[in-house]
N, C-alpha and C positions, 0 to 999 in steps of 0.2 A: 525469435524466442529460443530459449535454451531449456533443455530438460535437466532436472535435478532429482533429488530425493522426493518421494511423495510427501506432501504436506497436507495436514488437515487444518482448514480454516473455519473457525466458528463465527458465524455472523451474529449480529446483535439480537436477532430473534431466536437464536439457538440452533439454527440450521447449520449442519456441517457439510462443507464442500471439500473435495479432495482434488489436488492438482500437483503436477510436477513441473509445470511451465513457469518460467520467470524471464524477465528482461531487466537489463541495467539501463537506467536513464539518468541523464544529467538534469537536475532540477535547479532552476535559478530563482531563489527568493530575493527580495529586494536588498537584503544585507549580506546574504551568504548563498553560495551555490554548493551543490553536493551531488555526487554520483550515487544513486540509490538503487537497490534491488527491489523490484516490484513483482509480487506473485501474480500470475495471470489467472483470473477466474472468468472464463467466457460467459458465465451466466450473470455477471455483475458489472456495473460501471465501475469506475475507479473508486476505491474505498481507501481512505487514509486510516489505517488501523492504529491500535494502541502503541505498538513499537515506534511508529512514525511520530505520533502525537507526543509520546514521552520524550523522544529525542529532540524534537524541534520546538515543542511547546508553543505552537502558533497562537498569535493574538488575532482571533477571528471576529470581524465585525459582522454580525448576522443581519444587520439592517441594510447592508449594501448588496 
């Protein structure tokens, strides 16, 4: 984990969490791979936020 500037992350329910921790991870999608910066929130499992969703615009099959 790396320390950076303190960031405020607003969750879907309006809760604000503050962190300065992040990690860089290589993520391999079926058609493309990318090295992405993930903000670490110890209180939460992995959350794909709006910046990620806007950039990659995944086609999610909610039935699987």
